[in-house]
C-alpha positions, -999 to 999 in steps of 0.1 A, spaced: 124 -400 -372 99 -428 -379 73 -416 -408 82 -379 -402 99 -395 -396 80 -422 -414 152 -429 -430 140 -434 -403 144 -461 -410 114 -445 -418 79 -441 -403 52 -419 -418 9 -409 -412 -21 -422 -399 -45 -440 -418 -81 -430 -418 -109 -456 -408 -132 -447 -438 -125 -451 -475 -89 -447 -471 -82 -470 -443 -60 -495 -460 -36 -466 -470 2 -477 -462 4 -486 -428 28 -459 -419 20 -436 -440 18 -400 -427 48 -406 -404 79 -417 -418 113 -415 -407 126 -443 -382 160 -443 -394 163 -407 -402 151 -388 -376 129 -401 -350 110 -377 -332 101 -362 -299 115 -353 -268 107 -367 -237 85 -393 -221 49 -393 -227 31 -366 -215 61 -346 -205 67 -313 -222 86 -315 -255 102 -282 -256 124 -285 -226 159 -274 -232 156 -267 -262 177 -239 -276 157 -228 -302 129 -216 -282 142 -179 -285 142 -185 -323 110 -178 -344 105 -184 -382 103 -150 -399 78 -141 -421 85 -134 -459 78 -97 -474 41 -94 -482 47 -84 -518 60 -110 -543 94 -105 -555 99 -94 -594 123 -125 -598 95 -146 -590 64 -133 -612 68 -158 -639 63 -185 -616 33 -168 -596 21 -160 -632 21 -194 -649 -9 -212 -660 -9 -249 -657 -21 -266 -685 -45 -295 -668 -49 -331 -688 -66 -362 -673 -40 -386 -657 -56 -419 -656 -75 -417 -628 -113 -411 -635 -125 -377 -618 -92 -362 -617 -66 -339 -638 -29 -335 -634 -7 -306 -644 30 -295 -639 41 -266 -621 74 -247 -626 90 -233 -589 127 -224 -589 150 -249 -577 168 -225 -553 150 -194 -541 182 -176 -535 189 -176 -571 158 -180 -590 173 -177 -623 194 -207 -618 171 -231 -630 136 -249 -624 121 -278 -605 90 -294 -621 65 -304 -595 33 -329 -600 0 -312 -594 -33 -330 -594 -70 -322 -585 -105 -332 -586 -130 -303 -592 -157 -294 -566 -188 -318 -570 -214 -301 -555 -240 -272 -565 -233 -248 -538 -211 -217 -537 -177 -229 -543 -151 -223 -517 -118 -227 -536 -91 -252 -534 -83 -276 -506 -49 -287 -507 -37 -318 -487 -8 -336 -478 -3 -369 -460 31 -362 -444 64 -386 -443 82 -367 -454 84 -383 -489 44 -393 -490 31 -386 -524 2 -360 -518 -11 -369 -552 -12 -407 -548 -32 -397 -514 -54 -375 -533 -61 -398 -561 -65 -428 -536 -81 -412 -504 -89 -373 -500 -102 -370 -535 -131 -398 -528 -131 -405 -488 -135 -368 -476 -166 -362 -466 -190 -354 -495 -201 -322 -484 -162 -312 -481 -157 -323 -516 -189 -307 -527 -176 -271 -522 -137 -274 -525 -114 -284 -556 -95 -310 -538 -57 -304 -550 -26 -320 -540 10 -313 -550 40 -339 -546 67 -315 -528 102 -312 -544 120 -347 -543 88 -367 -538 72 -394 -561 66 -376 -591 83 -342 -584 121 -347 -592 124 -376 -570 153 -382 -549 167 -417 -560 189 -437 -537 195 -472 -540 183 -499 -564 162 -529 -549 187 -552 -541 206 -527 -520 178 -518 -503 169 -552 -496 202 -556 -476 199 -520 -462 164 -529 -446 177 -560 -429 210 -546 -417 206 -554 -376 201 -520 -362 208 -532 -326 246 -537 -331 257 -565 -302 294 -557 -308 320 -535 -330 318 -556 -359 278 -552 -362 285 -515 -355 306 -512 -383 281 -529 -406 253 -505 -397 277 -476 -399 286 -488 -435 249 -493 -449 240 -459 -437 270 -443 -454 262 -463 -487 225 -449 -484 237 -418 -481 263 -419 -506 237 -435 -533 211 -402 -528 243 -380 -535 255 -398 -567 217 -401 -580 201 -368 -570 232 -340 -565 211 -312 -575 177 -317 -561 192 -331 -529 202 -296 -517 165 -281 -522 145 -301 -505 139 -286 -474 104 -281 -457 109 -242 -462 112 -244 -500 82 -269 -503 62 -243 -483 74 -215 -508 59 -238 -536 29 -243 -519 23 -204 -524 34 -205 -560 5 -233 -562 -20 -212 -541 -18 -182 -562 -17 -201 -596 -49 -217 -585 -62 -181 -580 -72 -186 -545 -64 -153 -521 -57 -174 -492 -44 -210 -484 -73 -235 -473 -50 -269 -464 -51 -302 -443 -21 -316 -436 -13 -347 -415 20 -356 -397 50 -341 -414 22 -325 -433 14 -306 -400 55 -289 -402 47 -278 -436 16 -265 -433 28 -247 -397 58 -237 -420 37 -220 -445 18 -205 -419 50 -190 -404 63 -178 -440 29 -162 -451 6 -156 -422 -14 -130 -441 -24 -157 -466 -34 -186 -441 -71 -195 -447 -88 -223 -431 -58 -248 -419 -60 -278 -402 -28 -296 -391 -35 -331 -381 -9 -355 -360 8 -323 -355 51 -321 -350 72 -295 -329 94 -273 -349 113 -263 -319 127 -297 -313 161 -308 -324 166 -340 -336 177 -359 -308 147 -349 -287 123 -357 -314 137 -389 -318 137 -394 -282 99 -383 -282 90 -406 -310 106 -433 -292 83 -428 -262 53 -426 -283 58 -458 -301 59 -472 -267 29 -458 -255 11 -472 -285 26 -508 -278 15 -506 -243 -21 -499 -257 -17 -529 -283 -2 -551 -252 -34 -544 -230 -54 -552 -261 -35 -582 -271 -36 -601 -236 -74 -599 -238 -76 -613 -271 -78 -654 -272 -48 -654 -301 -23 -632 -285 12 -652 -286 29 -626 -263 8 -636 -230 -25 -645 -220 -51 -629 -197 -33 -613 -166 0 -606 -184 14 -575 -176 23 -548 -206 58 -549 -195 59 -587 -196 45 -585 -231 72 -560 -237 98 -586 -227 82 -616 -246 85 -594 -278 121 -586 -272 132 -620 -263 112 -629 -302 135 -605 -314 165 -616 -299 159 -652 -315 153 -638 -349 187 -619 -344 208 -653 -342 179 -675 -363 159 -658 -388 129 -673 -399 116 -684 -433 93 -659 -453 84 -679 -487 98 -647 -499 111 -650 -539 143 -633 -535 153 -653 -506 147 -627 -477 140 -642 -441 126 -625 -412 153 -611 -391 152 -588 -360 151 -555 -383 126 -564 -404 105 -580 -378 107 -548 -357 97 -529 -384 67 -549 -395 57 -545 -357 62 -503 -358 41 -502 -387 12 -518 -370 14 -494 -343 1 -462 -367 -36 -480 -368 -53 -500 -337 -72 -517 -368 -39 -536 -376 -36 -552 -342 -54 -584 -352 -30 -590 -384 -3 -578 -358 -15 -607 -337 -17 -628 -367 15 -624 -380 34 -628 -345 19 -659 -341 27 -674 -375 64 -663 -369 68 -673 -331 47 -707 -334 49 -719 -369 81 -704 -381 64 -685 -408 78 -650 -412 55 -640 -442 28 -616 -421 56 -598 -404 77 -595 -437 44 -582 -454 40 -552 -426 75 -543 -430 72 -543 -468 40 -521 -466 59 -495 -443 90 -495 -466 66 -494 -502 81 -523 -516 64 -543 -541 61 -578 -550 88 -573 -574 114 -562 -553 110 -524 -564 107 -496 -538 89 -465 -538 109 -430 -535 94 -429 -498 125 -436 -479 148 -421 -501 129 -385 -501 121 -389 -462 158 -389 -455 166 -362 -476 143 -336 -461 148 -349 -426 188 -344 -430 184 -312 -444 161 -296 -422 180 -303 -389 212 -311 -378 220 -349 -371 209 -362 -334 244 -379 -333 274 -375 -352 291 -406 -341 286 -442 -327 301 -432 -293 274 -405 -289 247 -433 -297 261 -455 -273 259 -428 -250 226 -421 -255 214 -458 -253 204 -457 -217 179 -427 -225 162 -444 -254 157 -476 -239 142 -456 -208 117 -443 -231 110 -475 -246 123 -509 -235 111 -528 -264 121 -503 -295 147 -480 -278 180 -495 -286 172 -496 -322 155 -463 -325 186 -450 -310 209 -466 -337 185 -453 -363 187 -417 -352 225 -419 -365 217 -419 -402 217 -384 -409 255 -382 -396 267 -396 -431 246 -372 -450 263 -358 -484 247 -323 -476 250 -303 -449 217 -291 -431 201 -259 -440 174 -258 -413 176 -253 -372 150 -262 -347 126 -231 -343 95 -223 -329 67 -211 -356 43 -184 -343 25 -171 -373 14 -141 -359 -16 -122 -378 -30 -157 -390 -64 -165 -393 -73 -192 -368 -55 -225 -372 -67 -258 -362 -39 -279 -344 -51 -316 -339 -35 -343 -314 -40 -377 -307 -34 -389 -269 -19 -421 -280 -1 -413 -313 29 -433 -318 44 -412 -347 37 -377 -335 32 -378 -295 7 -353 -283 27 -332 -267 41 -319 -298 6 -312 -308 7 -291 -275 35 -274 -281 27 -264 -315 -7 -250 -303 10 -228 -277 34 -215 -305 11 -203 -331 -9 -171 -323 -39 -182 -336 -43 -219 -330 -71 -237 -317 -61 -272 -302 -85 -302 -308 -77 -332 -287 -86 -370 -298 -84 -391 -269 -76 -423 -284 -51 -445 -301 -34 -443 -339 -19 -418 -360 -35 -386 -366 -77 -386 -360 -95 -366 -388 -118 -397 -408 -106 -421 -381 -141 -430 -369 -145 -401 -342 -178 -383 -354 -168 -357 -326 -134 -350 -344 -148 -350 -380 -176 -328 -375 -153 -301 -354 -131 -301 -387 -159 -303 -413 -178 -273 -398 -143 -254 -398 -137 -264 -433 -174 -255 -447 -184 -227 -421 -150 -214 -412 -159 -220 -375 -129 -232 -356 -136 -256 -325 -138 -241 -290 -102 -236 -275 -94 -270 -253 -122 -290 -272 -117 -326 -266 -132 -360 -285 -132 -395 -282 
């Protein structure tokens, strides 16, 4: 799934409109090639036909097992870590919670102490999503400096990279050249040869992860990461968890609530995922979500003087047809980019670049410029830049661990959407119906977990968190990566949820320019008063 779906060939969470607006465009979401995300057409129920409807995540015992006492009782050694105002530490957790004496995993933690003189409210833990997004990086680059001053004044801002992510024993899979080949592989195969090439790349990716990260690869599930969060809560001295999670971070936060409902404090789940959906439904839903976002882009594009996909009066459907025709042209004749490593812009990289810009409408002008350069000037540099930002590839050809961790978590959390190429081909009409522009590529991207070296340990399930304090679930009506129906579904599942709706575009809502949304969440975090049920903002 994209960005939670940010392999996906991945996709991730949205970017705020204030101080942190220039964060990686796909940030919170991540997973195009890994899982996609949701279940149906925009506005329809995402829980239909899910066999998980009768299965709910069970809470853990309230008492802490004696075998975990040494973890809950550890003391963190805080140190400066290169970013002024922030401190870092390393926390230990059991690699395997079923065998807590079998070894540790070392997890990177960072904090910025409360800056105000008012009564401290404890720790506010944040997670930007992915899976695979660095929470520590998010804290240092955005949340610790860009969250409202009133919130930062009362809370110690805290983040922990989940196991397998960034600084926390990261999953590793492929080197730069191999990843370059992987990201350029055609995800809309036209014949058996191209299908075989795509499958071979998925297999190489999976084999690389298995070879380089054999131990941690089995223990990067969301349930394990949520249990790590409870250890951190206790180590920080907080009786209850206060938390803001975006995109995949909502799944992580909801899982925590399901496991530890009595330890839920003020919890915000922004850009919510639906844990009850199987992978295929998630991917279909996310496909429809990206189509919804593209329709908004298309309507806006034709109103601008620099839209290369059509002029005033051009329908969104025709804009989509024109973009698909451009993709087909690139499939046959990639265009130069000026890249130092000789990469040209083919269909795969161009599609990723367009998808990256769907996360935030602030990127639409950049996308129009990049498309104009590629379509009219034979210069693919702009779209390549967008694609590289999505994959977190730097100018030296190195990739962050984002995509590796994204696939590792997704493929462990749910059984694969498809197990064979025949299954993908059978599903193509449904995906193409969900998105005429992106459907075929996202269908094939849903195949990657079929070759994963570790069997999935998770299953679709509801999360009720009975007995939890009020939880605020936030949904954006035209969110591309976590479609709005997911937020509606999660709010129905959680026994204490309040659904807060942002009527607009982009991925996630908090910090993206809506005073109504920001005020409601700030009031909840600072005073403990959740928004009224059904509140809508624009």
